[in-house]
Biotite code that builds the C-alpha atoms (Angstrom):
import biotite.structure as struc

atoms = struc.array([
    struc.Atom([0.000, 0.000, 0.000], chain_id="A", res_id=1, res_name="MET", atom_name="CA", element="C"),
    struc.Atom([1.314, 3.447, -0.869], chain_id="A", res_id=2, res_name="THR", atom_name="CA", element="C"),
    struc.Atom([-1.533, 5.771, 0.118], chain_id="A", res_id=3, res_name="LEU", atom_name="CA", element="C"),
    struc.Atom([-4.365, 5.843, 2.651], chain_id="A", res_id=4, res_name="LEU", atom_name="CA", element="C"),
    struc.Atom([-6.798, 8.770, 2.736], chain_id="A", res_id=5, res_name="VAL", atom_name="CA", element="C"),
    struc.Atom([-9.328, 9.226, 5.534], chain_id="A", res_id=6, res_name="LEU", atom_name="CA", element="C"),
    struc.Atom([-12.120, 11.761, 5.126], chain_id="A", res_id=7, res_name="TYR", atom_name="CA", element="C"),
    struc.Atom([-13.270, 13.224, 8.426], chain_id="A", res_id=8, res_name="SER", atom_name="CA", element="C"),
    struc.Atom([-15.818, 15.759, 9.677], chain_id="A", res_id=9, res_name="PRO", atom_name="CA", element="C"),
    struc.Atom([-13.511, 16.105, 12.729], chain_id="A", res_id=10, res_name="ARG", atom_name="CA", element="C"),
    struc.Atom([-10.308, 16.866, 10.854], chain_id="A", res_id=11, res_name="LEU", atom_name="CA", element="C"),
    struc.Atom([-8.392, 18.617, 13.644], chain_id="A", res_id=12, res_name="GLU", atom_name="CA", element="C"),
    struc.Atom([-9.412, 16.064, 16.276], chain_id="A", res_id=13, res_name="GLU", atom_name="CA", element="C"),
    struc.Atom([-8.298, 13.217, 14.016], chain_id="A", res_id=14, res_name="CYS", atom_name="CA", element="C"),
    struc.Atom([-5.014, 14.963, 13.268], chain_id="A", res_id=15, res_name="ARG", atom_name="CA", element="C"),
    struc.Atom([-4.320, 15.281, 17.007], chain_id="A", res_id=16, res_name="ARG", atom_name="CA", element="C"),
    struc.Atom([-5.305, 11.629, 17.624], chain_id="A", res_id=17, res_name="PHE", atom_name="CA", element="C"),
    struc.Atom([-3.004, 10.202, 14.930], chain_id="A", res_id=18, res_name="TYR", atom_name="CA", element="C"),
    struc.Atom([-0.266, 12.719, 15.729], chain_id="A", res_id=19, res_name="GLN", atom_name="CA", element="C"),
    struc.Atom([-0.429, 11.410, 19.294], chain_id="A", res_id=20, res_name="GLY", atom_name="CA", element="C"),
    struc.Atom([0.420, 7.967, 17.886], chain_id="A", res_id=21, res_name="LEU", atom_name="CA", element="C"),
    struc.Atom([3.578, 9.388, 16.344], chain_id="A", res_id=22, res_name="GLY", atom_name="CA", element="C"),
    struc.Atom([2.514, 10.420, 12.835], chain_id="A", res_id=23, res_name="LEU", atom_name="CA", element="C"),
    struc.Atom([4.146, 13.674, 11.747], chain_id="A", res_id=24, res_name="ASP", atom_name="CA", element="C"),
    struc.Atom([1.609, 15.617, 9.678], chain_id="A", res_id=25, res_name="PHE", atom_name="CA", element="C"),
    struc.Atom([2.229, 18.545, 7.352], chain_id="A", res_id=26, res_name="ALA", atom_name="CA", element="C"),
    struc.Atom([-0.568, 20.792, 6.089], chain_id="A", res_id=27, res_name="ALA", atom_name="CA", element="C"),
    struc.Atom([-0.976, 20.593, 2.301], chain_id="A", res_id=28, res_name="GLU", atom_name="CA", element="C"),
    struc.Atom([-3.152, 21.998, -0.435], chain_id="A", res_id=29, res_name="ARG", atom_name="CA", element="C"),
    struc.Atom([-3.032, 20.991, -4.093], chain_id="A", res_id=30, res_name="HIS", atom_name="CA", element="C"),
    struc.Atom([-4.324, 23.621, -6.504], chain_id="A", res_id=31, res_name="GLY", atom_name="CA", element="C"),
    struc.Atom([-7.924, 24.505, -5.655], chain_id="A", res_id=32, res_name="GLN", atom_name="CA", element="C"),
    struc.Atom([-8.370, 21.394, -3.490], chain_id="A", res_id=33, res_name="GLY", atom_name="CA", element="C"),
    struc.Atom([-9.080, 21.508, 0.235], chain_id="A", res_id=34, res_name="PRO", atom_name="CA", element="C"),
    struc.Atom([-6.396, 21.984, 2.854], chain_id="A", res_id=35, res_name="GLU", atom_name="CA", element="C"),
    struc.Atom([-5.568, 18.617, 4.366], chain_id="A", res_id=36, res_name="HIS", atom_name="CA", element="C"),
    struc.Atom([-2.820, 16.837, 6.312], chain_id="A", res_id=37, res_name="TYR", atom_name="CA", element="C"),
    struc.Atom([-0.272, 14.299, 5.096], chain_id="A", res_id=38, res_name="ALA", atom_name="CA", element="C"),
    struc.Atom([2.210, 12.117, 6.963], chain_id="A", res_id=39, res_name="ALA", atom_name="CA", element="C"),
    struc.Atom([4.900, 9.984, 5.303], chain_id="A", res_id=40, res_name="ALA", atom_name="CA", element="C"),
    struc.Atom([5.348, 6.691, 7.157], chain_id="A", res_id=41, res_name="LEU", atom_name="CA", element="C"),
    struc.Atom([8.763, 5.016, 7.530], chain_id="A", res_id=42, res_name="PRO", atom_name="CA", element="C"),
    struc.Atom([8.020, 2.524, 4.716], chain_id="A", res_id=43, res_name="ASP", atom_name="CA", element="C"),
    struc.Atom([7.134, 5.361, 2.295], chain_id="A", res_id=44, res_name="GLY", atom_name="CA", element="C"),
    struc.Atom([3.361, 5.042, 2.560], chain_id="A", res_id=45, res_name="MET", atom_name="CA", element="C"),
    struc.Atom([1.476, 8.349, 2.767], chain_id="A", res_id=46, res_name="VAL", atom_name="CA", element="C"),
    struc.Atom([-1.355, 8.707, 5.305], chain_id="A", res_id=47, res_name="PHE", atom_name="CA", element="C"),
    struc.Atom([-3.648, 11.663, 4.582], chain_id="A", res_id=48, res_name="GLU", atom_name="CA", element="C"),
    struc.Atom([-6.526, 13.271, 6.436], chain_id="A", res_id=49, res_name="LEU", atom_name="CA", element="C"),
    struc.Atom([-9.031, 15.249, 4.339], chain_id="A", res_id=50, res_name="TYR", atom_name="CA", element="C"),
    struc.Atom([-12.112, 17.173, 5.415], chain_id="A", res_id=51, res_name="PRO", atom_name="CA", element="C"),
    struc.Atom([-15.297, 15.182, 4.842], chain_id="A", res_id=52, res_name="ALA", atom_name="CA", element="C"),
    struc.Atom([-17.922, 16.364, 2.430], chain_id="A", res_id=53, res_name="ARG", atom_name="CA", element="C"),
    struc.Atom([-21.108, 14.707, 1.153], chain_id="A", res_id=54, res_name="PRO", atom_name="CA", element="C"),
    struc.Atom([-20.264, 11.289, -0.242], chain_id="A", res_id=55, res_name="GLY", atom_name="CA", element="C"),
    struc.Atom([-16.693, 11.455, 1.099], chain_id="A", res_id=56, res_name="ARG", atom_name="CA", element="C"),
    struc.Atom([-16.494, 10.128, 4.631], chain_id="A", res_id=57, res_name="GLN", atom_name="CA", element="C"),
    struc.Atom([-14.653, 7.009, 5.752], chain_id="A", res_id=58, res_name="THR", atom_name="CA", element="C"),
    struc.Atom([-16.106, 6.111, 9.112], chain_id="A", res_id=59, res_name="ASP", atom_name="CA", element="C"),
    struc.Atom([-16.614, 2.364, 8.602], chain_id="A", res_id=60, res_name="ALA", atom_name="CA", element="C"),
    struc.Atom([-12.975, 1.339, 8.614], chain_id="A", res_id=61, res_name="LEU", atom_name="CA", element="C"),
    struc.Atom([-10.599, -0.562, 10.894], chain_id="A", res_id=62, res_name="ARG", atom_name="CA", element="C"),
    struc.Atom([-6.919, 0.374, 10.860], chain_id="A", res_id=63, res_name="LEU", atom_name="CA", element="C"),
    struc.Atom([-3.826, -1.344, 12.196], chain_id="A", res_id=64, res_name="GLY", atom_name="CA", element="C"),
    struc.Atom([-0.703, 0.628, 13.082], chain_id="A", res_id=65, res_name="LEU", atom_name="CA", element="C"),
    struc.Atom([2.660, -0.297, 14.580], chain_id="A", res_id=66, res_name="ALA", atom_name="CA", element="C"),
    struc.Atom([4.124, 2.479, 16.722], chain_id="A", res_id=67, res_name="VAL", atom_name="CA", element="C"),
    struc.Atom([6.914, 3.201, 19.171], chain_id="A", res_id=68, res_name="ASP", atom_name="CA", element="C"),
    struc.Atom([4.800, 3.321, 22.307], chain_id="A", res_id=69, res_name="GLY", atom_name="CA", element="C"),
    struc.Atom([7.339, 5.371, 24.221], chain_id="A", res_id=70, res_name="SER", atom_name="CA", element="C"),
    struc.Atom([6.845, 8.300, 21.827], chain_id="A", res_id=71, res_name="THR", atom_name="CA", element="C"),
    struc.Atom([3.041, 8.095, 21.756], chain_id="A", res_id=72, res_name="ALA", atom_name="CA", element="C"),
    struc.Atom([1.054, 10.710, 23.662], chain_id="A", res_id=73, res_name="ASN", atom_name="CA", element="C"),
    struc.Atom([0.123, 9.381, 26.119], chain_id="A", res_id=74, res_name="PRO", atom_name="CA", element="C"),
    struc.Atom([2.828, 6.677, 26.092], chain_id="A", res_id=75, res_name="PRO", atom_name="CA", element="C"),
    struc.Atom([1.641, 3.148, 25.341], chain_id="A", res_id=76, res_name="LEU", atom_name="CA", element="C"),
    struc.Atom([2.954, 0.024, 27.012], chain_id="A", res_id=77, res_name="THR", atom_name="CA", element="C"),
    struc.Atom([4.324, -2.669, 24.671], chain_id="A", res_id=78, res_name="PRO", atom_name="CA", element="C"),
    struc.Atom([1.632, -4.891, 23.192], chain_id="A", res_id=79, res_name="GLY", atom_name="CA", element="C"),
    struc.Atom([-1.714, -4.639, 21.458], chain_id="A", res_id=80, res_name="ARG", atom_name="CA", element="C"),
    struc.Atom([-4.107, -1.763, 22.126], chain_id="A", res_id=81, res_name="HIS", atom_name="CA", element="C"),
    struc.Atom([-7.577, -1.236, 20.664], chain_id="A", res_id=82, res_name="ILE", atom_name="CA", element="C"),
    struc.Atom([-8.330, 2.490, 20.376], chain_id="A", res_id=83, res_name="LEU", atom_name="CA", element="C"),
    struc.Atom([-11.104, 4.527, 18.776], chain_id="A", res_id=84, res_name="THR", atom_name="CA", element="C"),
    struc.Atom([-10.377, 7.652, 16.747], chain_id="A", res_id=85, res_name="ASP", atom_name="CA", element="C"),
    struc.Atom([-12.592, 10.769, 16.960], chain_id="A", res_id=86, res_name="PRO", atom_name="CA", element="C"),
    struc.Atom([-14.766, 9.533, 14.076], chain_id="A", res_id=87, res_name="ASP", atom_name="CA", element="C"),
    struc.Atom([-15.417, 6.160, 15.759], chain_id="A", res_id=88, res_name="GLY", atom_name="CA", element="C"),
    struc.Atom([-13.002, 4.094, 13.654], chain_id="A", res_id=89, res_name="ARG", atom_name="CA", element="C"),
    struc.Atom([-11.340, 1.177, 15.451], chain_id="A", res_id=90, res_name="THR", atom_name="CA", element="C"),
    struc.Atom([-7.559, 1.542, 15.470], chain_id="A", res_id=91, res_name="VAL", atom_name="CA", element="C"),
    struc.Atom([-5.566, -1.520, 16.485], chain_id="A", res_id=92, res_name="GLU", atom_name="CA", element="C"),
    struc.Atom([-2.171, -0.362, 17.683], chain_id="A", res_id=93, res_name="VAL", atom_name="CA", element="C"),
    struc.Atom([0.805, -2.671, 18.124], chain_id="A", res_id=94, res_name="ARG", atom_name="CA", element="C"),
    struc.Atom([3.171, -0.838, 20.422], chain_id="A", res_id=95, res_name="SER", atom_name="CA", element="C"),
    struc.Atom([6.844, -1.736, 20.716], chain_id="A", res_id=96, res_name="THR", atom_name="CA", element="C"),
])
């Protein structure tokens, strides 16, 4: 996988949630498109957060992420954690 885009009506809350797991987001805008956030993951995959609009919302999705738990905010103990992002998506986190 090279790209994952989540559309959210709670863009800033989602950015803070995923940033707390260690993703480093930069604000972007392409041409006349909406401002959104993008984070490049260590394997080169790009994870983007876009504002939702009618017909563009991804709330029925389950994600799995591997993170350095010591850098998460709040820190996560090693192991598996089941979290919920601000839009209600289940996020399975494997913390090392």
